[in-house]
PASEBA-1860 file (N, C-alpha, C; in nm, 3 decimals):
! residues 293
1> MLIAEYGK> 10.258/7.008/14.399/10.120/7.009/14.451/10.023/7.037/14.336 ~ 9.921/6.954/14.325/9.824/6.963/14.216/9.703/7.047/14.259 ~ 9.659/7.137/14.172/9.538/7.215/14.197/9.425/7.154/14.115 ~ 9.325/7.096/14.183/9.210/7.037/14.116/9.089/7.126/14.137 ~ 9.006/7.142/14.034/8.889/7.229/14.044/8.761/7.147/14.048 ~ 8.671/7.189/14.134/8.541/7.124/14.150/8.468/7.120/14.016 ~ 8.418/7.002/13.981/8.338/6.988/13.860/8.417/6.968/13.733 ~ 8.550/6.955/13.743/8.632/6.944/13.623/8.668/6.801/13.586
9> GRDFCAAY> 8.631/6.705/13.671/8.655/6.567/13.637/8.789/6.513/13.682 ~ 8.808/6.383/13.663/8.924/6.312/13.715/9.053/6.344/13.641 ~ 9.046/6.405/13.523/9.168/6.435/13.447/9.265/6.519/13.529 ~ 9.211/6.601/13.622/9.297/6.685/13.703/9.385/6.601/13.795 ~ 9.340/6.480/13.827/9.410/6.397/13.926/9.461/6.267/13.864 ~ 9.499/6.271/13.740/9.546/6.150/13.673/9.671/6.093/13.740 ~ 9.745/6.176/13.810/9.868/6.131/13.874/9.842/6.050/14.000 ~ 9.717/6.050/14.050/9.685/5.981/14.175/9.573/5.881/14.153
17> DSCVLVLG> 9.586/5.763/14.216/9.478/5.665/14.209/9.406/5.651/14.342 ~ 9.444/5.734/14.440/9.377/5.735/14.569/9.413/5.863/14.643 ~ 9.330/5.900/14.741/9.362/6.013/14.827/9.267/6.013/14.947 ~ 9.304/6.085/15.050/9.215/6.116/15.160/9.181/6.264/15.147 ~ 9.052/6.298/15.153/9.007/6.435/15.134/8.970/6.496/15.269 ~ 9.036/6.605/15.304/9.003/6.680/15.425/8.901/6.786/15.388 ~ 8.785/6.782/15.451/8.671/6.866/15.414/8.664/6.991/15.500 ~ 8.628/7.103/15.439/8.610/7.228/15.511/8.631/7.346/15.418
25> SFDGVHKG> 8.607/7.466/15.469/8.628/7.585/15.388/8.775/7.616/15.369 ~ 8.855/7.592/15.472/9.000/7.610/15.469/9.042/7.746/15.413 ~ 9.004/7.851/15.484/9.056/7.985/15.454/9.189/7.997/15.526 ~ 9.293/7.938/15.466/9.421/7.924/15.535/9.418/7.798/15.620 ~ 9.505/7.794/15.721/9.513/7.677/15.809/9.525/7.724/15.953 ~ 9.422/7.694/16.034/9.432/7.724/16.177/9.451/7.593/16.253 ~ 9.461/7.601/16.384/9.494/7.483/16.464/9.386/7.376/16.456 ~ 9.260/7.416/16.440/9.155/7.317/16.419/9.176/7.241/16.290
33> HATLIEQA> 9.211/7.313/16.183/9.242/7.247/16.057/9.360/7.152/16.073 ~ 9.459/7.196/16.152/9.581/7.115/16.168/9.550/6.978/16.227 ~ 9.452/6.971/16.319/9.416/6.840/16.376/9.356/6.749/16.269 ~ 9.281/6.806/16.176/9.225/6.726/16.066/9.337/6.675/15.975 ~ 9.431/6.762/15.945/9.543/6.725/15.858/9.627/6.616/15.923 ~ 9.650/6.628/16.052/9.730/6.527/16.123/9.659/6.391/16.120 ~ 9.524/6.392/16.135/9.448/6.267/16.126/9.460/6.208/15.986 ~ 9.447/6.293/15.885/9.453/6.245/15.747/9.589/6.183/15.715
41> KKLRLPLA> 9.695/6.239/15.766/9.829/6.187/15.738/9.849/6.048/15.795 ~ 9.775/6.015/15.901/9.787/5.882/15.961/9.740/5.772/15.866 ~ 9.658/5.810/15.766/9.605/5.711/15.673/9.705/5.674/15.563 ~ 9.814/5.752/15.554/9.921/5.723/15.458/9.870/5.715/15.313 ~ 9.782/5.809/15.280/9.733/5.826/15.144/9.772/5.966/15.096 ~ 9.776/5.990/14.965/9.795/6.127/14.918/9.693/6.220/14.983 ~ 9.740/6.336/15.025/9.657/6.429/15.103/9.593/6.534/15.014 ~ 9.459/6.537/15.013/9.383/6.640/14.939/9.312/6.729/15.040
49> IMTIYGKR> 9.319/6.860/15.018/9.255/6.958/15.106/9.154/7.039/15.024 ~ 9.032/7.046/15.073/8.927/7.123/15.009/8.937/7.269/15.053 ~ 8.913/7.362/14.961/8.911/7.503/14.997/8.801/7.574/14.919 ~ 8.731/7.667/14.986/8.618/7.737/14.926/8.648/7.885/14.918 ~ 8.621/7.945/14.803/8.638/8.089/14.784/8.502/8.157/14.775 ~ 8.497/8.284/14.816/8.376/8.364/14.799/8.260/8.320/14.884 ~ 8.287/8.259/15.000/8.178/8.206/15.080/8.098/8.316/15.147 ~ 7.971/8.329/15.108/7.876/8.423/15.168/7.932/8.566/15.174
57> GEPFLFDR> 8.019/8.600/15.083/8.071/8.736/15.079/8.161/8.772/15.196 ~ 8.208/8.672/15.272/8.293/8.701/15.388/8.429/8.752/15.343 ~ 8.489/8.844/15.418/8.628/8.881/15.389/8.717/8.759/15.413 ~ 8.822/8.747/15.333/8.908/8.630/15.343/9.030/8.659/15.431 ~ 9.078/8.556/15.499/9.202/8.566/15.575/9.323/8.548/15.483 ~ 9.311/8.453/15.390/9.421/8.419/15.300/9.368/8.419/15.157 ~ 9.439/8.488/15.067/9.397/8.485/14.928/9.443/8.354/14.864 ~ 9.417/8.340/14.735/9.444/8.212/14.668/9.592/8.172/14.680
65> SEREKAFE> 9.683/8.262/14.649/9.825/8.225/14.653/9.871/8.200/14.797 ~ 9.817/8.275/14.893/9.853/8.255/15.033/9.803/8.120/15.083 ~ 9.683/8.081/15.043/9.631/7.950/15.083/9.717/7.839/15.025 ~ 9.748/7.851/14.897/9.827/7.745/14.834/9.964/7.730/14.899 ~ 10.022/7.842/14.939/10.150/7.836/15.011/10.134/7.764/15.144 ~ 10.024/7.794/15.216/9.998/7.728/15.345/9.972/7.579/15.326 ~ 9.895/7.543/15.223/9.865/7.402/15.199/9.992/7.324/15.162 ~ 10.078/7.388/15.086/10.205/7.324/15.053/10.288/7.302/15.179
73> AVGADIVY> 10.284/7.400/15.271/10.360/7.390/15.395/10.313/7.274/15.482 ~ 10.184/7.243/15.478/10.132/7.133/15.561/10.143/6.998/15.491 ~ 10.193/6.997/15.369/10.217/6.870/15.301/10.107/6.822/15.209 ~ 10.021/6.912/15.161/9.913/6.871/15.071/9.968/6.825/14.936 ~ 9.910/6.719/14.883/9.942/6.675/14.748/9.845/6.733/14.646 ~ 9.718/6.753/14.691/9.613/6.804/14.604/9.537/6.913/14.677 ~ 9.512/7.025/14.609/9.421/7.128/14.661/9.293/7.119/14.577 ~ 9.181/7.097/14.646/9.052/7.083/14.577/8.976/7.213/14.593
81> SMDFDDCL> 8.973/7.293/14.487/8.929/7.432/14.492/8.788/7.448/14.434 ~ 8.708/7.533/14.500/8.572/7.560/14.450/8.526/7.697/14.494 ~ 8.429/7.753/14.423/8.372/7.883/14.454/8.233/7.862/14.514 ~ 8.206/7.928/14.625/8.080/7.905/14.696/7.960/7.944/14.609 ~ 7.963/8.064/14.553/7.847/8.111/14.476/7.826/8.029/14.349 ~ 7.935/7.997/14.279/7.923/7.928/14.151/7.898/7.778/14.167 ~ 7.954/7.718/14.272/7.953/7.572/14.283/7.861/7.517/14.391 ~ 7.842/7.589/14.499/7.786/7.526/14.618/7.654/7.582/14.667
89> RNTSAEDF> 7.626/7.708/14.640/7.512/7.773/14.704/7.381/7.695/14.683 ~ 7.358/7.647/14.561/7.232/7.579/14.531/7.250/7.431/14.499 ~ 7.363/7.374/14.543/7.392/7.234/14.515/7.346/7.147/14.632 ~ 7.272/7.041/14.603/7.229/6.951/14.710/7.349/6.875/14.765 ~ 7.335/6.825/14.887/7.444/6.749/14.948/7.480/6.627/14.864 ~ 7.379/6.558/14.811/7.405/6.438/14.731/7.477/6.473/14.601 ~ 7.434/6.582/14.535/7.500/6.622/14.410/7.644/6.665/14.436 ~ 7.667/6.729/14.550/7.803/6.767/14.586/7.891/6.643/14.598
97> LKCVLCDL> 7.846/6.543/14.671/7.925/6.422/14.690/7.946/6.348/14.558 ~ 7.844/6.346/14.473/7.858/6.282/14.342/7.968/6.348/14.261 ~ 7.975/6.481/14.267/8.078/6.555/14.193/8.216/6.528/14.251 ~ 8.225/6.526/14.384/8.353/6.499/14.450/8.409/6.364/14.404 ~ 8.325/6.263/14.403/8.371/6.129/14.366/8.407/6.119/14.218 ~ 8.346/6.205/14.135/8.385/6.212/13.993/8.519/6.282/13.974 ~ 8.547/6.378/14.063/8.668/6.460/14.049/8.792/6.396/14.110 ~ 8.775/6.327/14.223/8.890/6.282/14.301/8.880/6.132/14.332
105> PVKAFVCG> 8.994/6.063/14.339/8.996/5.921/14.374/8.993/5.903/14.526 ~ 8.887/5.950/14.591/8.879/5.953/14.736/8.860/5.811/14.792 ~ 8.940/5.779/14.893/8.926/5.652/14.964/8.881/5.672/15.109 ~ 8.891/5.797/15.158/8.848/5.827/15.295/8.831/5.978/15.306 ~ 8.748/6.018/15.404/8.724/6.159/15.432/8.763/6.189/15.576 ~ 8.806/6.315/15.598/8.831/6.365/15.734/8.762/6.499/15.746 ~ 8.690/6.520/15.858/8.621/6.647/15.878/8.601/6.672/16.027 ~ 8.560/6.794/16.060/8.522/6.825/16.196/8.381/6.775/16.224
113> TDFRFGSK> 8.349/6.758/16.351/8.217/6.706/16.387/8.105/6.800/16.345 ~ 8.137/6.929/16.325/8.033/7.026/16.288/8.027/7.051/16.138 ~ 8.097/6.972/16.057/8.100/6.997/15.913/7.962/6.976/15.851 ~ 7.917/7.077/15.778/7.791/7.071/15.706/7.815/7.120/15.563 ~ 7.736/7.071/15.468/7.759/7.107/15.329/7.630/7.092/15.251 ~ 7.635/7.142/15.128/7.518/7.133/15.041/7.418/7.243/15.070 ~ 7.316/7.253/14.983/7.213/7.355/14.997/7.148/7.347/15.135 ~ 7.136/7.461/15.199/7.078/7.474/15.333/7.153/7.392/15.438
121> AQGTPALI> 7.281/7.360/15.407/7.369/7.289/15.501/7.307/7.159/15.550 ~ 7.243/7.085/15.458/7.175/6.962/15.497/7.267/6.841/15.502 ~ 7.386/6.852/15.443/7.480/6.741/15.443/7.554/6.727/15.575 ~ 7.574/6.605/15.620/7.641/6.576/15.746/7.744/6.466/15.725 ~ 7.835/6.445/15.822/7.927/6.330/15.811/7.855/6.197/15.796 ~ 7.740/6.182/15.863/7.663/6.058/15.851/7.614/6.037/15.708 ~ 7.573/6.145/15.642/7.528/6.134/15.502/7.645/6.093/15.413 ~ 7.764/6.145/15.439/7.880/6.106/15.358/7.902/5.955/15.367
129> RSYTGLPV> 7.893/5.901/15.488/7.913/5.757/15.506/7.808/5.676/15.429 ~ 7.683/5.716/15.444/7.575/5.638/15.382/7.577/5.650/15.230 ~ 7.612/5.767/15.178/7.608/5.789/15.034/7.729/5.727/14.964 ~ 7.848/5.741/15.024/7.971/5.697/14.957/8.016/5.557/14.998 ~ 7.976/5.513/15.118/8.025/5.385/15.169/8.170/5.389/15.212 ~ 8.227/5.509/15.219/8.368/5.526/15.256/8.380/5.567/15.403 ~ 8.496/5.540/15.465/8.515/5.582/15.604/8.524/5.734/15.615 ~ 8.465/5.786/15.721/8.469/5.929/15.751/8.523/5.944/15.893
137> YEKPLLFR> 8.637/6.010/15.905/8.699/6.031/16.035/8.662/6.170/16.084 ~ 8.591/6.175/16.195/8.548/6.303/16.253/8.638/6.340/16.370 ~ 8.677/6.467/16.375/8.759/6.517/16.484/8.681/6.621/16.562 ~ 8.694/6.621/16.696/8.622/6.720/16.776/8.676/6.860/16.752 ~ 8.594/6.959/16.783/8.633/7.098/16.765/8.738/7.137/16.868 ~ 8.818/7.236/16.835/8.915/7.291/16.928/8.865/7.426/16.979 ~ 8.890/7.454/17.106/8.847/7.579/17.168/8.966/7.649/17.233 ~ 8.958/7.781/17.235/9.057/7.862/17.307/8.980/7.969/17.384
145> NGEKISSS> 9.002/7.974/17.513/8.931/8.070/17.599/8.780/8.062/17.581 ~ 8.729/7.939/17.566/8.585/7.919/17.553/8.528/7.945/17.416 ~ 8.611/7.985/17.319/8.563/8.014/17.183/8.617/7.909/17.086 ~ 8.529/7.865/16.996/8.573/7.770/16.895/8.676/7.835/16.804 ~ 8.786/7.765/16.782/8.886/7.813/16.686/8.829/7.798/16.546 ~ 8.818/7.910/16.476/8.759/7.910/16.342/8.809/8.032/16.267 ~ 8.792/8.030/16.136/8.830/8.147/16.056/8.748/8.269/16.096 ~ 8.619/8.249/16.127/8.534/8.361/16.168/8.585/8.424/16.297
153> HIRSLLGA> 8.626/8.339/16.393/8.675/8.394/16.519/8.808/8.466/16.499 ~ 8.892/8.413/16.411/9.019/8.480/16.383/8.996/8.617/16.320 ~ 8.895/8.628/16.234/8.862/8.759/16.176/8.823/8.858/16.286 ~ 8.746/8.811/16.384/8.705/8.902/16.492/8.825/8.943/16.577 ~ 8.921/8.853/16.597/9.042/8.886/16.672/9.124/8.990/16.596 ~ 9.133/8.974/16.464/9.205/9.073/16.383/9.143/9.211/16.397 ~ 9.011/9.216/16.386/8.941/9.344/16.395/8.956/9.409/16.530 ~ 8.979/9.327/16.635/8.996/9.381/16.770/9.143/9.414/16.799
161> GDLEGVRS> 9.230/9.383/16.704/9.371/9.411/16.725/9.441/9.310/16.814 ~ 9.378/9.194/16.837/9.436/9.091/16.923/9.525/9.000/16.839 ~ 9.643/9.050/16.804/9.733/8.974/16.718/9.789/8.853/16.792 ~ 9.806/8.864/16.922/9.852/8.749/17.000/9.751/8.635/16.989 ~ 9.621/8.669/16.997/9.518/8.568/16.981/9.518/8.508/16.843 ~ 9.535/8.592/16.740/9.539/8.544/16.602/9.652/8.442/16.585 ~ 9.770/8.478/16.634/9.886/8.391/16.616/9.870/8.260/16.694 ~ 9.800/8.265/16.807/9.782/8.143/16.886/9.680/8.048/16.822
169> ELAEEYGV> 9.596/8.100/16.732/9.495/8.015/16.668/9.534/7.968/16.528 ~ 9.620/8.043/16.460/9.670/7.996/16.331/9.771/7.883/16.353 ~ 9.789/7.801/16.251/9.878/7.684/16.262/10.023/7.728/16.244 ~ 10.075/7.801/16.342/10.212/7.850/16.331/10.315/7.738/16.333 ~ 10.275/7.621/16.384/10.368/7.508/16.381/10.404/7.469/16.238 ~ 10.321/7.509/16.143/10.349/7.486/16.001/10.398/7.614/15.932 ~ 10.421/7.718/16.008/10.466/7.844/15.951/10.356/7.930/15.893 ~ 10.230/7.904/15.932/10.117/7.980/15.879/10.100/8.107/15.962
177> RFSVTNTV> 10.114/8.222/15.896/10.106/8.351/15.963/10.016/8.445/15.883 ~ 9.954/8.543/15.951/9.872/8.641/15.881/9.962/8.746/15.817 ~ 9.934/8.777/15.692/10.017/8.873/15.619/9.936/8.943/15.513 ~ 9.992/9.049/15.456/9.934/9.115/15.340/10.041/9.125/15.232 ~ 9.998/9.108/15.109/10.089/9.116/14.995/10.027/9.209/14.892 ~ 10.108/9.302/14.843/10.058/9.391/14.739/10.176/9.461/14.672 ~ 10.143/9.544/14.573/10.245/9.617/14.498/10.278/9.748/14.569 ~ 10.406/9.778/14.579/10.449/9.904/14.641/10.419/10.019/14.547
185> LSGRRLGR> 10.353/10.121/14.602/10.312/10.237/14.524/10.406/10.355/14.550 ~ 10.410/10.443/14.453/10.484/10.568/14.473/10.397/10.660/14.557 ~ 10.440/10.688/14.679/10.361/10.768/14.772/10.409/10.912/14.782 ~ 10.379/10.971/14.895/10.416/11.113/14.915/10.560/11.130/14.960 ~ 10.625/11.018/14.992/10.765/11.016/15.033/10.790/11.103/15.157 ~ 10.689/11.108/15.244/10.703/11.189/15.364/10.800/11.126/15.463 ~ 10.805/10.990/15.466/10.894/10.924/15.559/11.040/10.958/15.534 ~ 11.076/10.979/15.409/11.215/11.013/15.377/11.258/11.145/15.441
193> TIGFPTAN> 11.163/11.235/15.459/11.198/11.367/15.514/11.238/11.359/15.660 ~ 11.202/11.248/15.729/11.240/11.234/15.870/11.330/11.113/15.892 ~ 11.387/11.059/15.783/11.482/10.949/15.796/11.420/10.812/15.806 ~ 11.291/10.799/15.775/11.223/10.670/15.781/11.146/10.646/15.651 ~ 11.216/10.614/15.542/11.147/10.586/15.415/11.060/10.462/15.430 ~ 10.944/10.465/15.370/10.851/10.353/15.383/10.811/10.298/15.247 ~ 10.778/10.168/15.248/10.718/10.102/15.132/10.567/10.108/15.153 ~ 10.496/10.175/15.064/10.353/10.200/15.082/10.271/10.113/14.986
201> MRYPEGKA> 10.166/10.052/15.040/10.077/9.974/14.955/9.936/9.981/15.009 ~ 9.840/9.957/14.922/9.700/9.953/14.964/9.673/9.824/15.040 ~ 9.582/9.833/15.136/9.539/9.711/15.204/9.458/9.631/15.102 ~ 9.488/9.501/15.085/9.422/9.423/14.978/9.269/9.423/14.990 ~ 9.203/9.450/14.880/9.058/9.453/14.877/9.000/9.315/14.907 ~ 8.902/9.310/14.995/8.836/9.185/15.029/8.901/9.107/15.141 ~ 9.020/9.149/15.185/9.091/9.077/15.290/9.041/9.122/15.427 ~ 9.030/9.027/15.520/8.990/9.061/15.657/9.083/9.167/15.712
209> EIAEGVYG> 9.025/9.270/15.772/9.105/9.385/15.814/9.160/9.369/15.955 ~ 9.287/9.395/15.968/9.350/9.401/16.098/9.326/9.541/16.155 ~ 9.315/9.552/16.286/9.288/9.681/16.348/9.396/9.783/16.314 ~ 9.357/9.908/16.303/9.455/10.012/16.278/9.556/10.016/16.392 ~ 9.681/10.043/16.356/9.784/10.051/16.458/9.922/10.037/16.396 ~ 10.022/10.035/16.482/10.161/10.016/16.441/10.205/9.879/16.489 ~ 10.264/9.801/16.398/10.297/9.662/16.426/10.445/9.634/16.398 ~ 10.501/9.543/16.475/10.628/9.483/16.439/10.602/9.377/16.334
217> VTVYAEGG> 10.679/9.377/16.226/10.650/9.289/16.113/10.777/9.225/16.060 ~ 10.756/9.120/15.983/10.861/9.060/15.901/10.826/9.089/15.756 ~ 10.923/9.136/15.680/10.898/9.176/15.541/10.978/9.087/15.447 ~ 10.911/9.038/15.344/10.976/8.959/15.240/10.978/9.044/15.113 ~ 11.098/9.084/15.073/11.112/9.174/14.958/11.242/9.144/14.884 ~ 11.234/9.141/14.753/11.353/9.124/14.669/11.435/9.001/14.708 ~ 11.365/8.895/14.747/11.435/8.772/14.781/11.496/8.769/14.919 ~ 11.478/8.877/14.997/11.535/8.883/15.131/11.426/8.889/15.238
225> TYRGIANV> 11.469/8.870/15.363/11.379/8.876/15.478/11.429/8.982/15.573 ~ 11.340/9.072/15.613/11.379/9.187/15.695/11.281/9.207/15.810 ~ 11.329/9.272/15.914/11.241/9.319/16.020/11.191/9.458/15.982 ~ 11.074/9.495/16.036/11.021/9.626/16.003/10.911/9.669/16.098 ~ 10.864/9.791/16.079/10.748/9.842/16.151/10.648/9.889/16.045 ~ 10.522/9.855/16.067/10.418/9.888/15.968/10.308/9.967/16.034 ~ 10.271/10.077/15.970/10.156/10.156/16.011/10.038/10.112/15.924 ~ 9.934/10.056/15.986/9.815/10.013/15.914/9.702/10.110/15.947
233> GRIPTFGI> 9.653/10.179/15.845/9.544/10.274/15.866/9.579/10.413/15.817 ~ 9.544/10.510/15.898/9.565/10.651/15.861/9.699/10.701/15.914 ~ 9.741/10.818/15.865/9.858/10.885/15.920/9.816/11.027/15.955 ~ 9.754/11.046/16.070/9.694/11.175/16.103/9.795/11.289/16.114 ~ 9.919/11.259/16.152/10.018/11.367/16.165/10.038/11.440/16.035 ~ 10.026/11.368/15.922/10.042/11.429/15.791/9.907/11.447/15.719 ~ 9.796/11.430/15.792/9.664/11.452/15.734/9.622/11.351/15.631 ~ 9.672/11.226/15.642/9.638/11.122/15.546/9.528/11.035/15.606
241> AERSVETY> 9.412/11.031/15.539/9.294/10.967/15.597/9.267/10.828/15.539 ~ 9.319/10.796/15.418/9.285/10.667/15.357/9.365/10.555/15.423 ~ 9.306/10.434/15.423/9.368/10.318/15.486/9.475/10.261/15.395 ~ 9.593/10.241/15.451/9.703/10.184/15.375/9.796/10.110/15.470 ~ 9.897/10.045/15.413/10.002/9.981/15.492/10.133/10.047/15.453 ~ 10.194/10.119/15.547/10.320/10.188/15.521/10.426/10.127/15.611 ~ 10.528/10.068/15.549/10.624/9.986/15.621/10.765/10.040/15.609 ~ 10.826/10.063/15.725/10.969/10.094/15.729/11.043/9.961/15.741
249> IDGFCGDL> 11.132/9.934/15.645/11.203/9.807/15.639/11.345/9.830/15.691 ~ 11.371/9.780/15.809/11.499/9.805/15.875/11.614/9.738/15.800 ~ 11.710/9.818/15.760/11.829/9.765/15.695/11.817/9.745/15.545 ~ 11.704/9.781/15.486/11.687/9.763/15.342/11.728/9.889/15.267 ~ 11.805/9.870/15.160/11.842/9.981/15.072/11.807/9.938/14.929 ~ 11.720/10.012/14.867/11.682/9.977/14.731/11.551/10.041/14.692 ~ 11.512/10.019/14.569/11.390/10.077/14.514/11.286/9.966/14.498 ~ 11.174/9.978/14.568/11.070/9.876/14.563/10.947/9.921/14.484
257> YGKRITVE> 10.947/10.040/14.430/10.830/10.089/14.359/10.791/9.994/14.245 ~ 10.663/9.956/14.241/10.614/9.868/14.138/10.639/9.721/14.163 ~ 10.700/9.688/14.277/10.730/9.548/14.309/10.639/9.501/14.422 ~ 10.616/9.370/14.425/10.530/9.312/14.527/10.613/9.270/14.648 ~ 10.562/9.302/14.765/10.624/9.260/14.889/10.518/9.198/14.979 ~ 10.564/9.121/15.076/10.475/9.061/15.175/10.513/9.113/15.312 ~ 10.412/9.160/15.385/10.431/9.209/15.522/10.358/9.112/15.615 ~ 10.436/9.045/15.698/10.383/8.945/15.790/10.379/9.004/15.931
265> FDFFIRPI> 10.264/8.997/15.997/10.245/9.066/16.124/10.292/8.980/16.241 ~ 10.382/9.038/16.322/10.442/8.967/16.435/10.379/9.006/16.568 ~ 10.372/9.136/16.597/10.315/9.181/16.725/10.269/9.326/16.715 ~ 10.174/9.360/16.801/10.122/9.497/16.808/10.217/9.582/16.889 ~ 10.249/9.701/16.839/10.337/9.793/16.911/10.257/9.901/16.984 ~ 10.170/9.970/16.909/10.096/10.081/16.971/9.984/10.125/16.878 ~ 9.887/10.199/16.932/9.784/10.257/16.845/9.842/10.373/16.765 ~ 9.769/10.415/16.662/9.810/10.531/16.584/9.784/10.657/16.666
273> VQFDGAEG> 9.884/10.744/16.668/9.878/10.868/16.747/9.904/10.987/16.656 ~ 9.832/11.097/16.677/9.861/11.219/16.604/9.960/11.303/16.684 ~ 10.079/11.323/16.627/10.183/11.400/16.694/10.173/11.547/16.654 ~ 10.240/11.631/16.730/10.236/11.775/16.702/10.306/11.809/16.571 ~ 10.400/11.726/16.531/10.471/11.753/16.407/10.565/11.640/16.374 ~ 10.646/11.660/16.270/10.734/11.555/16.219/10.837/11.511/16.322 ~ 10.888/11.604/16.402/10.991/11.568/16.500/10.937/11.475/16.607 ~ 10.813/11.500/16.650/10.752/11.411/16.748/10.733/11.271/16.693
281> LKAQLCKD> 10.691/11.262/16.566/10.674/11.132/16.502/10.808/11.063/16.487 ~ 10.910/11.136/16.449/11.043/11.077/16.432/11.094/11.018/16.563 ~ 11.075/11.089/16.671/11.120/11.040/16.802/11.049/10.910/16.839 ~ 10.919/10.904/16.810/10.845/10.782/16.841/10.889/10.667/16.752 ~ 10.913/10.693/16.624/10.958/10.587/16.534/11.093/10.530/16.576 ~ 11.179/10.614/16.629/11.307/10.564/16.682/11.282/10.463/16.794 ~ 11.186/10.492/16.879/11.151/10.399/16.987/11.089/10.271/16.930 ~ 11.004/10.287/16.829/10.940/10.170/16.770/11.044/10.076/16.708
289> VQRIR> 11.142/10.134/16.640/11.245/10.052/16.576/11.324/9.972/16.679 ~ 11.348/10.030/16.794/11.419/9.956/16.899/11.341/9.832/16.943 ~ 11.208/9.837/16.930/11.126/9.722/16.968/11.148/9.603/16.875 ~ 11.187/9.627/16.752/11.202/9.516/16.656/11.346/9.470/16.642 ~ 11.438/9.539/16.705/11.580/9.502/16.691/11.623/9.409/16.802
END
């Protein structure tokens, strides 16, 4: 999969003499995005997907490496990457299209009916047709429970702790799931004292926050895949107030300090509770582990 950067010219795409470009912010891949990708694949051209970083300071659902993994999963040949502040904020719709055609061998475009671009969002699918003379395939929006499926709506579901809603809107048919990845830190090792050692990491800066709570998770560590339970937020029983992700990895034996792991969220188990002491917490964790086995 080729990574092409906005404004860098055709040299990035020397391997391709044509492509279909799917337009949008593409903070990961949700089911609305999937309909665009499916339309683009019908054209039997190399598939290019546009993605925007740093848009209006919004927290991101997927970081750069997570997006690229998702795009590879959906079959992208080219990822067309750009930064909102540096590339798009003050760029006219016409100048944007001129740059796109300089960068990529586009033969057709695919977008949602609500796609807008350029300074003050003045660009429309109709403008793309008139300016480029190329076909533009528009797909209607997708809705769930009366709400448009979008990255913004998924962020609100995460903040509300509605993981079932999040999973129903992400393109899970392609294996796209919400997760956090970071380096395991040396913590207070309090979990070891009650028989539940945890891999502790900071919640990634700038990432859309999932509601505090205890979750059933899938953990990717040291080349293996494990089930686990993750506490996201505070640990009031031990007086820990800072937000973190502390994960008990069922069946894992080893040292993860200083190594990167990925915690993928499967389902919500319970809210965070302050117990009277370590024994009360241990009893609850035993119950939590049974939920993931």
